[in-house]
C-alpha positions in Angstrom: -0.1 -0.2 -0.1 1.6 3.5 -0.9 2.1 5.7 2.1 -0.7 8.4 2.8 0.2 12.0 3.6 -1.5 15.1 5.1 -0.6 17.2 2.2 -0.2 20.8 2.1 -0.8 22.6 -1.1 1.6 25.7 -1.9 0.8 28.1 -4.5 3.6 28.1 -7.3 4.9 31.7 -7.4 7.7 33.2 -8.9 9.8 33.2 -5.8 9.8 29.5 -5.9 11.4 29.3 -9.5 14.9 30.1 -10.7 15.8 30.3 -14.5 12.6 31.7 -15.5 12.1 35.2 -16.6 8.3 35.3 -16.6 5.3 33.3 -15.4 2.1 33.3 -17.4 -1.2 32.1 -15.6 -3.0 29.8 -17.6 -6.4 27.9 -17.4 -4.5 24.9 -15.4 -1.7 26.7 -13.4 1.1 28.5 -14.3 3.6 28.5 -17.4 7.3 29.3 -17.2 8.6 31.5 -19.8 12.4 32.0 -20.8 11.5 35.4 -22.6 9.3 38.3 -21.2 6.0 38.7 -23.0 7.2 42.1 -24.7 9.9 40.0 -26.5 7.5 37.2 -27.3 4.8 39.9 -28.7 7.2 40.8 -31.3 7.9 37.7 -32.8 5.1 35.5 -34.5 7.3 32.6 -35.4 5.8 29.2 -33.8 9.0 27.8 -33.4 10.4 30.4 -30.8 7.0 30.4 -29.1 7.4 26.7 -28.5 11.0 26.7 -27.4 11.0 29.6 -25.2 8.3 28.1 -23.2 10.4 24.7 -22.7 11.8 25.1 -19.3 15.6 24.5 -20.2 17.3 25.5 -16.8 14.1 26.5 -15.0 13.9 24.7 -11.6 11.7 24.9 -8.2 14.1 25.8 -5.2 12.5 25.1 -2.0 13.6 24.8 1.6 11.2 22.4 3.7 11.4 19.6 6.2 9.1 17.4 3.6 9.7 13.9 3.1 7.7 13.8 0.3 6.0 15.8 -2.4 4.0 15.7 -5.4 3.9 18.0 -8.4 1.1 18.0 -10.9 1.9 19.2 -14.5 0.3 19.3 -17.8 3.0 18.6 -20.3 3.3 19.0 -23.8 4.3 16.0 -25.7 5.9 16.4 -28.9 5.5 13.7 -31.8 7.0 13.7 -35.3 5.2 11.7 -38.0 7.3 8.8 -39.2 9.8 9.3 -36.3 9.9 6.8 -33.3 8.2 8.0 -30.3 10.1 10.7 -27.9 10.6 9.6 -24.3 8.7 11.4 -21.8 10.4 14.5 -20.5 12.8 14.0 -17.3 12.6 15.7 -13.7 15.9 15.7 -12.1 15.7 16.2 -8.0 18.5 17.8 -6.1 18.6 17.6 -2.5 21.2 20.0 -1.0 22.7 20.2 -4.5 23.2 16.6 -4.7 21.6 14.0 -7.2 18.5 12.4 -5.4 15.8 11.1 -7.8 14.5 11.3 -11.4 10.9 11.0 -12.8 8.6 11.8 -15.8 5.0 12.6 -16.1 2.8 10.7 -18.6 -0.3 12.3 -20.6 -0.5 16.0 -21.2 -1.4 17.6 -24.5 0.1 16.2 -27.7 1.9 18.5 -30.2 2.0 16.6 -33.6 4.4 17.8 -36.2 4.7 16.8 -39.8 8.1 17.6 -41.1 7.1 16.9 -44.6 4.5 19.5 -44.8 5.6 21.9 -42.1 2.3 21.5 -40.2 1.4 21.0 -36.4 -1.6 20.3 -34.4 -2.2 20.0 -30.6 -4.5 17.7 -28.8 -5.6 18.2 -25.3 -4.6 15.5 -22.4 -4.8 15.1 -19.0 -2.7 16.6 -15.9 0.0 14.1 -14.7 1.5 13.8 -11.2 5.2 13.7 -10.4 5.9 12.0 -6.6 9.0 11.6 -4.7 9.1 10.0 -1.6 11.6 8.9 1.0 13.4 12.3 1.3 15.9 12.8 3.8 14.7 14.0 7.5 15.2 17.5 8.5 15.5 21.0 6.9 16.9 20.8 3.5 17.0 22.5 0.0 15.2 21.0 -2.9 15.4 21.7 -6.6 13.2 20.1 -9.0 14.4 21.0 -12.7 11.9 20.6 -15.3 12.2 19.1 -18.6 14.2 20.8 -20.8 12.7 20.2 -23.8 9.1 19.8 -22.7 6.6 22.6 -22.3 5.6 22.2 -18.6 2.6 23.8 -17.0 3.0 23.9 -13.2 -0.7 23.0 -11.9 0.1 22.2 -8.2 2.8 21.4 -5.2 1.8 19.2 -2.4 4.2 18.4 0.4 3.8 16.8 3.9 5.6 19.8 5.6 5.7 23.4 4.9 7.6 25.2 2.2 9.5 28.2 1.5 11.6 29.8 -1.4 15.2 28.5 -1.0 17.6 31.0 0.2 19.8 32.8 -2.2 22.7 30.8 -2.5 25.2 33.8 -2.9 26.5 32.4 -6.2 27.2 34.4 -9.2 24.4 34.5 -12.0 25.5 33.3 -15.5 23.0 34.2 -18.2 23.7 32.2 -21.6 22.2 32.4 -24.8 22.2 30.0 -27.6 20.7 27.5 -30.2 19.2 23.9 -29.5 22.9 22.7 -28.7 22.4 25.0 -25.4 18.7 24.6 -25.1 19.8 20.8 -24.2 19.1 19.0 -27.8 19.7 15.3 -26.9 20.7 15.6 -23.4 19.7 13.1 -21.1 18.1 15.3 -18.4 17.6 18.9 -17.7 20.7 19.0 -15.3 23.0 17.2 -17.7 22.5 19.8 -20.6 25.9 21.2 -21.2 25.0 24.6 -19.7 23.7 22.9 -16.5 26.8 20.7 -16.4 29.2 23.7 -16.9 27.1 25.7 -14.3 27.3 23.1 -11.8 31.0 22.8 -11.9 31.6 26.5 -12.2 29.6 26.9 -9.1 27.0 29.4 -10.5 23.5 30.0 -11.1 22.1 29.4 -14.5 19.8 31.4 -16.4 19.5 29.3 -19.7 18.1 31.4 -22.9 19.2 28.7 -25.1 16.6 28.6 -27.7 16.2 25.7 -30.1 16.2 27.1 -33.6 16.1 30.6 -32.3 19.6 32.1 -31.8 19.0 34.5 -34.6 20.6 37.7 -33.3 16.6 39.0 -32.5 16.9 42.5 -31.1 14.1 41.4 -28.3 16.3 38.5 -27.2 19.1 41.0 -26.7 16.8 43.4 -24.8 15.9 40.6 -22.5 19.3 39.8 -21.7 19.9 43.4 -21.2 17.3 43.9 -18.5 17.9 40.3 -16.8 20.5 40.5 -13.7 23.7 38.5 -14.5 27.0 38.5 -13.0 28.5 36.6 -16.3 26.9 36.3 -19.8 27.6 34.3 -22.6 26.4 34.3 -26.3 26.8 31.4 -28.7 25.7 32.2 -31.9 26.2 30.8 -35.5 24.4 27.5 -36.2 20.7 28.7 -36.3 22.0 31.7 -38.8 23.3 29.0 -41.1 20.3 26.8 -40.6 17.7 29.4 -41.2 19.7 30.9 -44.3 18.7 34.0 -42.5 21.3 36.6 -43.5 24.2 37.5 -45.7 27.6 38.3 -44.3 26.9 42.0 -44.8 24.1 42.0 -42.3 25.8 39.4 -39.9 28.5 41.4 -38.7 26.2 44.5 -37.9 23.7 42.5 -36.4 26.4 40.9 -33.9 27.5 44.4 -33.1 23.8 45.5 -32.2 23.2 42.5 -30.1 26.4 43.1 -28.2 25.8 46.8 -27.9 22.2 46.2 -26.3 23.5 43.8 -23.9 26.4 46.2 -23.0 23.6 48.8 -22.3 22.6 47.1 -19.2 25.9 45.2 -18.5 28.7 47.6 -19.2 31.4 45.8 -17.1 29.9 42.3 -17.0 32.5 39.5 -18.3 30.8 38.7 -21.7 31.9 35.6 -23.7 31.1 35.1 -27.3 31.3 31.6 -28.2 31.4 30.4 -32.0 29.7 27.3 -33.2 30.8 23.7 -32.5 31.7 21.4 -35.4 29.2 20.6 -37.6 30.5 19.1 -40.9 27.5 19.5 -42.9 27.9 23.2 -42.7 31.2 24.2 -42.0 31.7 25.0 -45.8 28.5 24.5 -47.1 25.8 27.2 -46.6 21.9 26.6 -45.2 19.3 26.3 -45.2 19.3 23.0 -43.1 16.2 20.4 -44.1 15.0 17.1 -42.7 16.6 14.2 -44.4 13.5 12.5 -45.7 15.2 9.3 -46.7 16.3 8.9 -42.8 12.7 9.9 -41.8 11.5 6.9 -43.9 13.9 4.8 -41.9 12.2 5.9 -38.6 14.8 8.3 -37.7 15.6 12.2 -37.8 18.5 13.4 -39.7 19.6 16.7 -41.3 21.4 17.9 -44.3 22.5 21.1 -46.0 20.8 22.4 -49.1 23.1 25.2 -49.9 26.0 25.2 -52.5 29.8 26.2 -51.1 29.8 28.3 -54.3 27.6 30.8 -52.8 29.9 31.9 -50.2 31.3 34.1 -52.7 27.9 36.1 -52.8 28.2 36.3 -49.0 26.1 33.0 -47.9 27.0 32.3 -44.3 29.0 29.0 -43.5 30.1 28.1 -40.0 33.8 28.8 -40.9 32.6 32.2 -42.3 30.9 32.9 -38.9 33.9 31.8 -36.8 36.2 34.1 -38.7 33.8 37.0 -38.3 33.1 36.6 -34.8 36.8 36.3 -34.0 37.4 39.5 -36.1 34.5 41.5 -34.4 35.6 40.5 -30.9 39.0 41.4 -31.4 38.1 44.9 -32.6 36.0 45.5 -29.8 38.2 44.0 -27.0 40.2 46.9 -27.7 37.8 48.9 -25.8 36.0 46.6 -23.7 38.5 44.4 -21.6 35.7 42.4 -20.1 34.7 41.0 -23.6 36.1 37.5 -24.5 36.0 34.8 -27.4 35.9 31.1 -27.6 36.2 29.0 -30.5 33.3 26.5 -30.5 35.4 23.7 -31.6 37.5 23.7 -28.5 34.2 22.3 -27.0 33.6 19.9 -29.7 35.9 19.6 -33.0 37.1 17.1 -35.5 38.7 14.5 -33.1 35.4 14.8 -30.8 33.2 14.2 -33.9 35.4 10.9 -34.9 34.4 9.5 -31.6 31.4 11.0 -30.8 29.6 12.0 -34.3 26.4 14.0 -34.2 23.4 11.4 -34.6 21.2 13.2 -36.8 24.3 15.6 -38.1 23.2 18.5 -36.3 22.6 17.8 -32.6 25.1 16.4 -29.7 24.1 13.4 -27.7 24.2 13.1 -24.2 27.8 11.8 -23.9 28.6 15.0 -26.1 26.7 17.2 -23.9 28.5 15.9 -20.9 32.2 16.6 -22.6 31.1 19.9 -23.6 30.0 20.9 -20.1 33.0 19.7 -18.6 35.5 21.5 -21.2 33.6 25.1 -21.0 33.9 24.6 -17.2 37.8 24.3 -17.4 38.1 26.8 -20.4 35.9 29.7 -18.6 35.7 29.0 -15.2 39.8 28.4 -15.1 41.8 31.0 -13.4 42.7 32.8 -16.4 39.3 31.9 -18.0 36.6 34.6 -19.1 34.7 33.5 -15.9 37.1 33.3 -13.5 35.9 34.0 -10.1 
């Protein structure tokens, strides 16, 4: 027989969450957002709307004597027509900073995406419950990291003892922006995305604005970063600009300058690290756009290919090598007047030797083992004594 408890229900409010920029009240509860409403209103892109509401890096942070808790949520599951079912999103439990459990919530809404037609449809579904029992006795700090790749409405929090917001840990806040790779892509769980691992190793508090498919130098994202408190900031840009075939070299340089200028308006002296793309062979010297490889989809797996022509570089189309050179040039020029601006070549996180050992499964996104490697390397490079984020 399951243990029964005298449950206490605690409203889920902003002061119980870390890593979200805003909470939206919904029909069922609250939905964490990683971009504020003003930013969301300036872009009607469905991809951005989906990924910014996937709570990568967002976690409940509680202090309590509870030995059991339940969290009711309404997830949105993604289904790709013709591809294998995706696993349920993962919730990671930390007690006093140490891993203490992992779980998932079944049910929820279903977002069905047909990559051959570019259409998507949402079907309703039931609320589910995540439960952790047998927590240590005594007062402790608890974090529940929400699934990094699954929209998660928070419906109710129940515990068998009162809770209060976890105290400020006094650590530096690291604000990071990047693509689906920073968002978490195929990491095993929310605490094992490369930014979450790097933050843990570096002893900092993460605010992750990794936005799958949407690291596109959007001014509203720069303004959100400008207005978000941070002690450390990084921007990893390039792959999505190529994926989307969004701009040419003439526009890319000024867009990078404008993005950095806006961040500097709110953080004039904060250490700011610009990270270029990791290795991605399909786009090293071949422009975008990227597109699904439907031959793989017919085999029941996802894959991507580059549609551009290498000869188009002459007309200003962007490749990863072009972008790396341009980012290095921009940072070197700006750093002459900005001693807190730094550059990191993304291939130092994942390069040719890594690809030979750990290839990108779909030719675009790293797997769980690669996320771990990238997180460990970023921590060594950025948080080391002479790194951009040295304490």
